[in-house]
Jmol script that loads the backbone (N, CA, C; Angstrom):
load data "model"
ATOM      1  N   UNK A   1     221.656  92.814 138.536  1.00  0.00           N
ATOM      2  CA  UNK A   1     221.239  92.588 138.889  1.00  0.00           C
ATOM      3  C   UNK A   1     220.184  92.555 137.665  1.00  0.00           C
ATOM      4  N   UNK A   2     219.112  90.919 137.247  1.00  0.00           N
ATOM      5  CA  UNK A   2     218.210  90.933 136.091  1.00  0.00           C
ATOM      6  C   UNK A   2     217.327  91.843 135.845  1.00  0.00           C
ATOM      7  N   UNK A   3     216.737  92.553 135.000  1.00  0.00           N
ATOM      8  CA  UNK A   3     215.837  93.183 135.499  1.00  0.00           C
ATOM      9  C   UNK A   3     214.545  92.512 134.591  1.00  0.00           C
ATOM     10  N   UNK A   4     214.676  92.276 133.673  1.00  0.00           N
ATOM     11  CA  UNK A   4     213.776  91.463 132.278  1.00  0.00           C
ATOM     12  C   UNK A   4     214.107  91.001 131.246  1.00  0.00           C
ATOM     13  N   UNK A   5     213.345  90.454 130.027  1.00  0.00           N
ATOM     14  CA  UNK A   5     214.211  89.668 129.046  1.00  0.00           C
ATOM     15  C   UNK A   5     212.933  91.225 128.131  1.00  0.00           C
ATOM     16  N   UNK A   6     213.597  91.419 126.679  1.00  0.00           N
ATOM     17  CA  UNK A   6     213.233  91.955 126.000  1.00  0.00           C
ATOM     18  C   UNK A   6     213.599  91.830 124.619  1.00  0.00           C
ATOM     19  N   UNK A   7     212.457  92.373 123.741  1.00  0.00           N
ATOM     20  CA  UNK A   7     213.272  92.063 122.341  1.00  0.00           C
ATOM     21  C   UNK A   7     214.374  93.458 122.345  1.00  0.00           C
ATOM     22  N   UNK A   8     215.318  93.614 121.320  1.00  0.00           N
ATOM     23  CA  UNK A   8     216.219  94.434 120.679  1.00  0.00           C
ATOM     24  C   UNK A   8     216.184  94.551 119.146  1.00  0.00           C
ATOM     25  N   UNK A   9     216.407  95.717 119.061  1.00  0.00           N
ATOM     26  CA  UNK A   9     217.775  95.770 117.055  1.00  0.00           C
ATOM     27  C   UNK A   9     219.044  96.809 117.944  1.00  0.00           C
ATOM     28  N   UNK A  10     220.332  96.145 117.408  1.00  0.00           N
ATOM     29  CA  UNK A  10     221.379  96.789 117.499  1.00  0.00           C
ATOM     30  C   UNK A  10     221.843  96.884 116.171  1.00  0.00           C
ATOM     31  N   UNK A  11     222.200  97.928 116.283  1.00  0.00           N
ATOM     32  CA  UNK A  11     222.536  98.519 114.123  1.00  0.00           C
ATOM     33  C   UNK A  11     224.248  99.411 114.669  1.00  0.00           C
ATOM     34  N   UNK A  12     225.665  99.066 114.183  1.00  0.00           N
ATOM     35  CA  UNK A  12     226.252  99.192 114.275  1.00  0.00           C
ATOM     36  C   UNK A  12     226.557  99.747 112.754  1.00  0.00           C
ATOM     37  N   UNK A  13     227.278 100.925 112.630  1.00  0.00           N
ATOM     38  CA  UNK A  13     227.070 101.495 112.093  1.00  0.00           C
ATOM     39  C   UNK A  13     228.922 102.541 111.815  1.00  0.00           C
ATOM     40  N   UNK A  14     230.359 101.418 110.466  1.00  0.00           N
ATOM     41  CA  UNK A  14     231.778 101.827 110.723  1.00  0.00           C
ATOM     42  C   UNK A  14     231.837 102.526 109.704  1.00  0.00           C
ATOM     43  N   UNK A  15     231.548 103.562 109.740  1.00  0.00           N
ATOM     44  CA  UNK A  15     232.099 104.175 108.227  1.00  0.00           C
ATOM     45  C   UNK A  15     231.021 103.914 107.506  1.00  0.00           C
ATOM     46  N   UNK A  16     231.541 103.298 105.813  1.00  0.00           N
ATOM     47  CA  UNK A  16     230.471 102.189 104.580  1.00  0.00           C
ATOM     48  C   UNK A  16     229.933 100.998 105.616  1.00  0.00           C
ATOM     49  N   UNK A  17     230.539 100.492 106.146  1.00  0.00           N
ATOM     50  CA  UNK A  17     229.887  99.146 106.916  1.00  0.00           C
ATOM     51  C   UNK A  17     228.928  99.363 107.902  1.00  0.00           C
ATOM     52  N   UNK A  18     227.581  98.632 107.359  1.00  0.00           N
ATOM     53  CA  UNK A  18     226.478  98.750 108.738  1.00  0.00           C
ATOM     54  C   UNK A  18     226.174  97.159 108.902  1.00  0.00           C
ATOM     55  N   UNK A  19     226.053  97.360 109.906  1.00  0.00           N
ATOM     56  CA  UNK A  19     225.799  95.807 110.858  1.00  0.00           C
ATOM     57  C   UNK A  19     224.044  95.704 111.288  1.00  0.00           C
ATOM     58  N   UNK A  20     223.636  94.774 110.987  1.00  0.00           N
ATOM     59  CA  UNK A  20     221.956  94.528 112.931  1.00  0.00           C
ATOM     60  C   UNK A  20     221.918  93.059 113.628  1.00  0.00           C
ATOM     61  N   UNK A  21     221.209  93.513 113.931  1.00  0.00           N
ATOM     62  CA  UNK A  21     220.963  92.393 115.155  1.00  0.00           C
ATOM     63  C   UNK A  21     219.879  92.645 115.836  1.00  0.00           C
ATOM     64  N   UNK A  22     218.969  91.590 115.843  1.00  0.00           N
ATOM     65  CA  UNK A  22     218.264  91.791 116.680  1.00  0.00           C
ATOM     66  C   UNK A  22     217.876  90.699 116.937  1.00  0.00           C
ATOM     67  N   UNK A  23     216.990  90.331 118.233  1.00  0.00           N
ATOM     68  CA  UNK A  23     216.572  89.194 118.532  1.00  0.00           C
ATOM     69  C   UNK A  23     216.535  89.376 119.990  1.00  0.00           C
ATOM     70  N   UNK A  24     216.059  87.983 121.927  1.00  0.00           N
ATOM     71  CA  UNK A  24     215.631  88.493 122.529  1.00  0.00           C
ATOM     72  C   UNK A  24     216.854  88.620 123.512  1.00  0.00           C
ATOM     73  N   UNK A  25     216.928  89.672 124.291  1.00  0.00           N
ATOM     74  CA  UNK A  25     217.925  89.772 124.957  1.00  0.00           C
ATOM     75  C   UNK A  25     217.176  89.866 126.602  1.00  0.00           C
ATOM     76  N   UNK A  26     218.341  89.435 127.645  1.00  0.00           N
ATOM     77  CA  UNK A  26     218.078  89.790 128.960  1.00  0.00           C
ATOM     78  C   UNK A  26     218.719  91.153 129.111  1.00  0.00           C
ATOM     79  N   UNK A  27     217.986  92.165 130.118  1.00  0.00           N
ATOM     80  CA  UNK A  27     218.200  93.105 130.535  1.00  0.00           C
ATOM     81  C   UNK A  27     218.808  93.611 131.774  1.00  0.00           C
ATOM     82  N   UNK A  28     219.972  93.622 132.279  1.00  0.00           N
ATOM     83  CA  UNK A  28     220.537  93.900 134.069  1.00  0.00           C
ATOM     84  C   UNK A  28     220.755  95.242 133.815  1.00  0.00           C
ATOM     85  N   UNK A  29     220.513  95.528 135.380  1.00  0.00           N
ATOM     86  CA  UNK A  29     221.047  96.865 136.017  1.00  0.00           C
ATOM     87  C   UNK A  29     222.018  96.283 137.320  1.00  0.00           C
ATOM     88  N   UNK A  30     223.389  97.130 137.065  1.00  0.00           N
ATOM     89  CA  UNK A  30     224.688  96.940 137.395  1.00  0.00           C
ATOM     90  C   UNK A  30     224.575  98.533 138.337  1.00  0.00           C
ATOM     91  N   UNK A  31     224.519  98.639 139.186  1.00  0.00           N
ATOM     92  CA  UNK A  31     225.032  99.334 139.923  1.00  0.00           C
ATOM     93  C   UNK A  31     226.722  99.482 141.040  1.00  0.00           C
ATOM     94  N   UNK A  32     227.592 100.614 140.876  1.00  0.00           N
ATOM     95  CA  UNK A  32     228.847 100.434 141.556  1.00  0.00           C
ATOM     96  C   UNK A  32     228.948 100.011 142.994  1.00  0.00           C
ATOM     97  N   UNK A  33     229.906  98.927 143.291  1.00  0.00           N
ATOM     98  CA  UNK A  33     229.498  98.871 145.096  1.00  0.00           C
ATOM     99  C   UNK A  33     230.262 100.158 146.006  1.00  0.00           C
ATOM    100  N   UNK A  34     230.748 100.906 145.343  1.00  0.00           N
ATOM    101  CA  UNK A  34     231.163 102.356 146.168  1.00  0.00           C
ATOM    102  C   UNK A  34     230.440 103.203 145.250  1.00  0.00           C
ATOM    103  N   UNK A  35     229.891 104.324 146.023  1.00  0.00           N
ATOM    104  CA  UNK A  35     228.805 105.540 145.479  1.00  0.00           C
ATOM    105  C   UNK A  35     229.653 106.204 145.186  1.00  0.00           C
ATOM    106  N   UNK A  36     229.523 106.912 143.765  1.00  0.00           N
ATOM    107  CA  UNK A  36     230.192 108.091 142.709  1.00  0.00           C
ATOM    108  C   UNK A  36     230.827 108.973 143.653  1.00  0.00           C
ATOM    109  N   UNK A  37     231.736 109.521 143.646  1.00  0.00           N
ATOM    110  CA  UNK A  37     232.133 110.787 144.066  1.00  0.00           C
ATOM    111  C   UNK A  37     231.544 111.355 143.507  1.00  0.00           C
ATOM    112  N   UNK A  38     231.462 111.334 141.791  1.00  0.00           N
ATOM    113  CA  UNK A  38     231.398 113.088 141.403  1.00  0.00           C
ATOM    114  C   UNK A  38     229.696 112.302 140.535  1.00  0.00           C
ATOM    115  N   UNK A  39     228.689 113.649 140.058  1.00  0.00           N
ATOM    116  CA  UNK A  39     228.164 113.548 139.083  1.00  0.00           C
ATOM    117  C   UNK A  39     227.861 112.595 138.209  1.00  0.00           C
ATOM    118  N   UNK A  40     229.975 112.826 137.643  1.00  0.00           N
ATOM    119  CA  UNK A  40     230.394 112.364 136.482  1.00  0.00           C
ATOM    120  C   UNK A  40     230.862 110.976 136.038  1.00  0.00           C
ATOM    121  N   UNK A  41     230.685 110.199 137.010  1.00  0.00           N
ATOM    122  CA  UNK A  41     231.186 108.611 137.348  1.00  0.00           C
ATOM    123  C   UNK A  41     230.064 108.136 137.298  1.00  0.00           C
ATOM    124  N   UNK A  42     230.113 107.137 136.560  1.00  0.00           N
ATOM    125  CA  UNK A  42     229.014 106.205 136.077  1.00  0.00           C
ATOM    126  C   UNK A  42     227.770 105.961 137.883  1.00  0.00           C
ATOM    127  N   UNK A  43     226.821 106.136 138.256  1.00  0.00           N
ATOM    128  CA  UNK A  43     225.815 105.789 138.346  1.00  0.00           C
ATOM    129  C   UNK A  43     225.185 104.747 138.424  1.00  0.00           C
ATOM    130  N   UNK A  44     225.095 103.863 137.006  1.00  0.00           N
ATOM    131  CA  UNK A  44     224.543 102.728 136.971  1.00  0.00           C
ATOM    132  C   UNK A  44     224.879 102.429 135.784  1.00  0.00           C
ATOM    133  N   UNK A  45     224.914 100.907 135.464  1.00  0.00           N
ATOM    134  CA  UNK A  45     225.735 100.591 133.977  1.00  0.00           C
ATOM    135  C   UNK A  45     224.468  99.268 133.614  1.00  0.00           C
ATOM    136  N   UNK A  46     223.406  99.565 132.402  1.00  0.00           N
ATOM    137  CA  UNK A  46     221.995  98.757 132.168  1.00  0.00           C
ATOM    138  C   UNK A  46     223.118  97.695 130.761  1.00  0.00           C
ATOM    139  N   UNK A  47     222.964  96.875 131.396  1.00  0.00           N
ATOM    140  CA  UNK A  47     223.532  95.836 130.119  1.00  0.00           C
ATOM    141  C   UNK A  47     222.302  95.004 129.111  1.00  0.00           C
ATOM    142  N   UNK A  48     222.379  94.798 128.388  1.00  0.00           N
ATOM    143  CA  UNK A  48     221.686  94.133 127.383  1.00  0.00           C
ATOM    144  C   UNK A  48     222.329  93.379 126.862  1.00  0.00           C
ATOM    145  N   UNK A  49     221.995  91.464 126.794  1.00  0.00           N
ATOM    146  CA  UNK A  49     222.823  90.505 126.726  1.00  0.00           C
ATOM    147  C   UNK A  49     222.080  89.742 125.516  1.00  0.00           C
ATOM    148  N   UNK A  50     222.633  89.277 124.459  1.00  0.00           N
ATOM    149  CA  UNK A  50     221.352  88.665 123.821  1.00  0.00           C
ATOM    150  C   UNK A  50     222.557  87.563 123.763  1.00  0.00           C
ATOM    151  N   UNK A  51     222.269  86.583 122.267  1.00  0.00           N
ATOM    152  CA  UNK A  51     222.980  85.079 121.554  1.00  0.00           C
ATOM    153  C   UNK A  51     224.281  85.866 121.127  1.00  0.00           C
ATOM    154  N   UNK A  52     223.647  86.658 120.166  1.00  0.00           N
ATOM    155  CA  UNK A  52     224.438  87.372 118.967  1.00  0.00           C
ATOM    156  C   UNK A  52     225.280  88.559 119.491  1.00  0.00           C
ATOM    157  N   UNK A  53     224.893  89.221 120.584  1.00  0.00           N
ATOM    158  CA  UNK A  53     225.812  89.909 120.650  1.00  0.00           C
ATOM    159  C   UNK A  53     225.063  90.771 122.101  1.00  0.00           C
ATOM    160  N   UNK A  54     226.482  91.529 122.608  1.00  0.00           N
ATOM    161  CA  UNK A  54     226.224  92.218 124.038  1.00  0.00           C
ATOM    162  C   UNK A  54     226.549  93.785 123.739  1.00  0.00           C
ATOM    163  N   UNK A  55     225.505  94.651 124.565  1.00  0.00           N
ATOM    164  CA  UNK A  55     225.743  95.977 125.171  1.00  0.00           C
ATOM    165  C   UNK A  55     225.877  96.604 126.433  1.00  0.00           C
ATOM    166  N   UNK A  56     226.750  97.902 126.423  1.00  0.00           N
ATOM    167  CA  UNK A  56     226.239  98.292 127.660  1.00  0.00           C
ATOM    168  C   UNK A  56     226.169  99.916 128.108  1.00  0.00           C
ATOM    169  N   UNK A  57     225.506  99.905 128.742  1.00  0.00           N
ATOM    170  CA  UNK A  57     225.176 101.719 128.341  1.00  0.00           C
ATOM    171  C   UNK A  57     225.659 101.689 130.085  1.00  0.00           C
ATOM    172  N   UNK A  58     226.825 102.840 130.017  1.00  0.00           N
ATOM    173  CA  UNK A  58     226.786 103.871 131.016  1.00  0.00           C
ATOM    174  C   UNK A  58     226.407 104.975 131.344  1.00  0.00           C
ATOM    175  N   UNK A  59     225.423 105.221 132.924  1.00  0.00           N
ATOM    176  CA  UNK A  59     224.476 106.362 133.060  1.00  0.00           C
ATOM    177  C   UNK A  59     225.363 107.215 134.440  1.00  0.00           C
ATOM    178  N   UNK A  60     226.054 108.575 134.026  1.00  0.00           N
ATOM    179  CA  UNK A  60     226.630 109.015 134.700  1.00  0.00           C
ATOM    180  C   UNK A  60     225.136 110.295 135.793  1.00  0.00           C
ATOM    181  N   UNK A  61     225.452 110.884 136.948  1.00  0.00           N
ATOM    182  CA  UNK A  61     224.372 110.964 137.696  1.00  0.00           C
ATOM    183  C   UNK A  61     222.775 111.863 136.870  1.00  0.00           C
ATOM    184  N   UNK A  62     223.032 112.300 136.153  1.00  0.00           N
ATOM    185  CA  UNK A  62     221.890 113.064 135.134  1.00  0.00           C
ATOM    186  C   UNK A  62     221.567 112.467 134.307  1.00  0.00           C
ATOM    187  N   UNK A  63     222.345 111.464 133.650  1.00  0.00           N
ATOM    188  CA  UNK A  63     221.698 110.582 132.685  1.00  0.00           C
ATOM    189  C   UNK A  63     220.716 109.945 132.920  1.00  0.00           C
ATOM    190  N   UNK A  64     220.960 108.835 134.201  1.00  0.00           N
ATOM    191  CA  UNK A  64     220.568 108.428 135.404  1.00  0.00           C
ATOM    192  C   UNK A  64     219.138 109.074 135.713  1.00  0.00           C
ATOM    193  N   UNK A  65     218.894 110.390 135.899  1.00  0.00           N
ATOM    194  CA  UNK A  65     218.310 110.958 136.343  1.00  0.00           C
ATOM    195  C   UNK A  65     216.973 110.941 135.520  1.00  0.00           C
ATOM    196  N   UNK A  66     217.735 111.625 134.576  1.00  0.00           N
ATOM    197  CA  UNK A  66     216.699 111.435 133.319  1.00  0.00           C
ATOM    198  C   UNK A  66     215.705 110.500 132.990  1.00  0.00           C
ATOM    199  N   UNK A  67     216.916 109.247 132.995  1.00  0.00           N
ATOM    200  CA  UNK A  67     215.743 107.447 132.647  1.00  0.00           C
ATOM    201  C   UNK A  67     215.308 108.109 133.591  1.00  0.00           C
ATOM    202  N   UNK A  68     215.011 108.228 135.095  1.00  0.00           N
ATOM    203  CA  UNK A  68     214.143 107.708 136.027  1.00  0.00           C
ATOM    204  C   UNK A  68     212.437 108.971 135.688  1.00  0.00           C
ATOM    205  N   UNK A  69     213.289 109.775 135.276  1.00  0.00           N
ATOM    206  CA  UNK A  69     212.323 111.010 135.226  1.00  0.00           C
ATOM    207  C   UNK A  69     211.191 110.500 133.794  1.00  0.00           C
ATOM    208  N   UNK A  70     211.782 110.329 132.560  1.00  0.00           N
ATOM    209  CA  UNK A  70     211.210 109.062 131.975  1.00  0.00           C
ATOM    210  C   UNK A  70     210.038 108.208 131.532  1.00  0.00           C
ATOM    211  N   UNK A  71     211.028 107.340 132.588  1.00  0.00           N
ATOM    212  CA  UNK A  71     210.236 106.676 133.244  1.00  0.00           C
ATOM    213  C   UNK A  71     208.716 106.684 134.148  1.00  0.00           C
ATOM    214  N   UNK A  72     208.970 107.357 134.995  1.00  0.00           N
ATOM    215  CA  UNK A  72     208.040 107.998 135.565  1.00  0.00           C
ATOM    216  C   UNK A  72     206.634 108.225 134.839  1.00  0.00           C
ATOM    217  N   UNK A  73     207.159 109.594 134.198  1.00  0.00           N
ATOM    218  CA  UNK A  73     206.266 110.262 133.105  1.00  0.00           C
ATOM    219  C   UNK A  73     205.942 109.065 131.975  1.00  0.00           C
ATOM    220  N   UNK A  74     206.309 108.233 131.943  1.00  0.00           N
ATOM    221  CA  UNK A  74     205.521 107.557 130.785  1.00  0.00           C
ATOM    222  C   UNK A  74     204.965 106.643 132.026  1.00  0.00           C
ATOM    223  N   UNK A  75     205.037 106.335 132.900  1.00  0.00           N
ATOM    224  CA  UNK A  75     204.287 105.371 133.811  1.00  0.00           C
ATOM    225  C   UNK A  75     204.901 103.929 133.973  1.00  0.00           C
ATOM    226  N   UNK A  76     205.908 103.650 133.432  1.00  0.00           N
ATOM    227  CA  UNK A  76     206.813 102.836 133.603  1.00  0.00           C
ATOM    228  C   UNK A  76     206.977 101.654 132.492  1.00  0.00           C
ATOM    229  N   UNK A  77     206.462 102.223 130.944  1.00  0.00           N
ATOM    230  CA  UNK A  77     206.066 101.602 130.117  1.00  0.00           C
ATOM    231  C   UNK A  77     207.504 102.238 129.422  1.00  0.00           C
ATOM    232  N   UNK A  78     208.043 103.005 129.218  1.00  0.00           N
ATOM    233  CA  UNK A  78     209.013 103.535 128.307  1.00  0.00           C
ATOM    234  C   UNK A  78     209.921 102.367 128.022  1.00  0.00           C
TER     235      UNK A  78
END
end "model"
wireframe off; spacefill off
backbone 0.3
color backbone group
């Protein structure tokens, strides 16, 4: 499900090689079709897709709860 569009900067470092990409991205929230059986399984995935790159962040139950708490504490502007 698409959430919003945003500006993003991605930095990739591999040994002595470093690359940066920035620009507009679309942000998506994906949830599993089946309810996760354990707290360590992915409960949600945030995807960021831009013209030059894509990134995904899988969140288990504790990470998702921490993200929800951070967004709530900041009034949703985090």
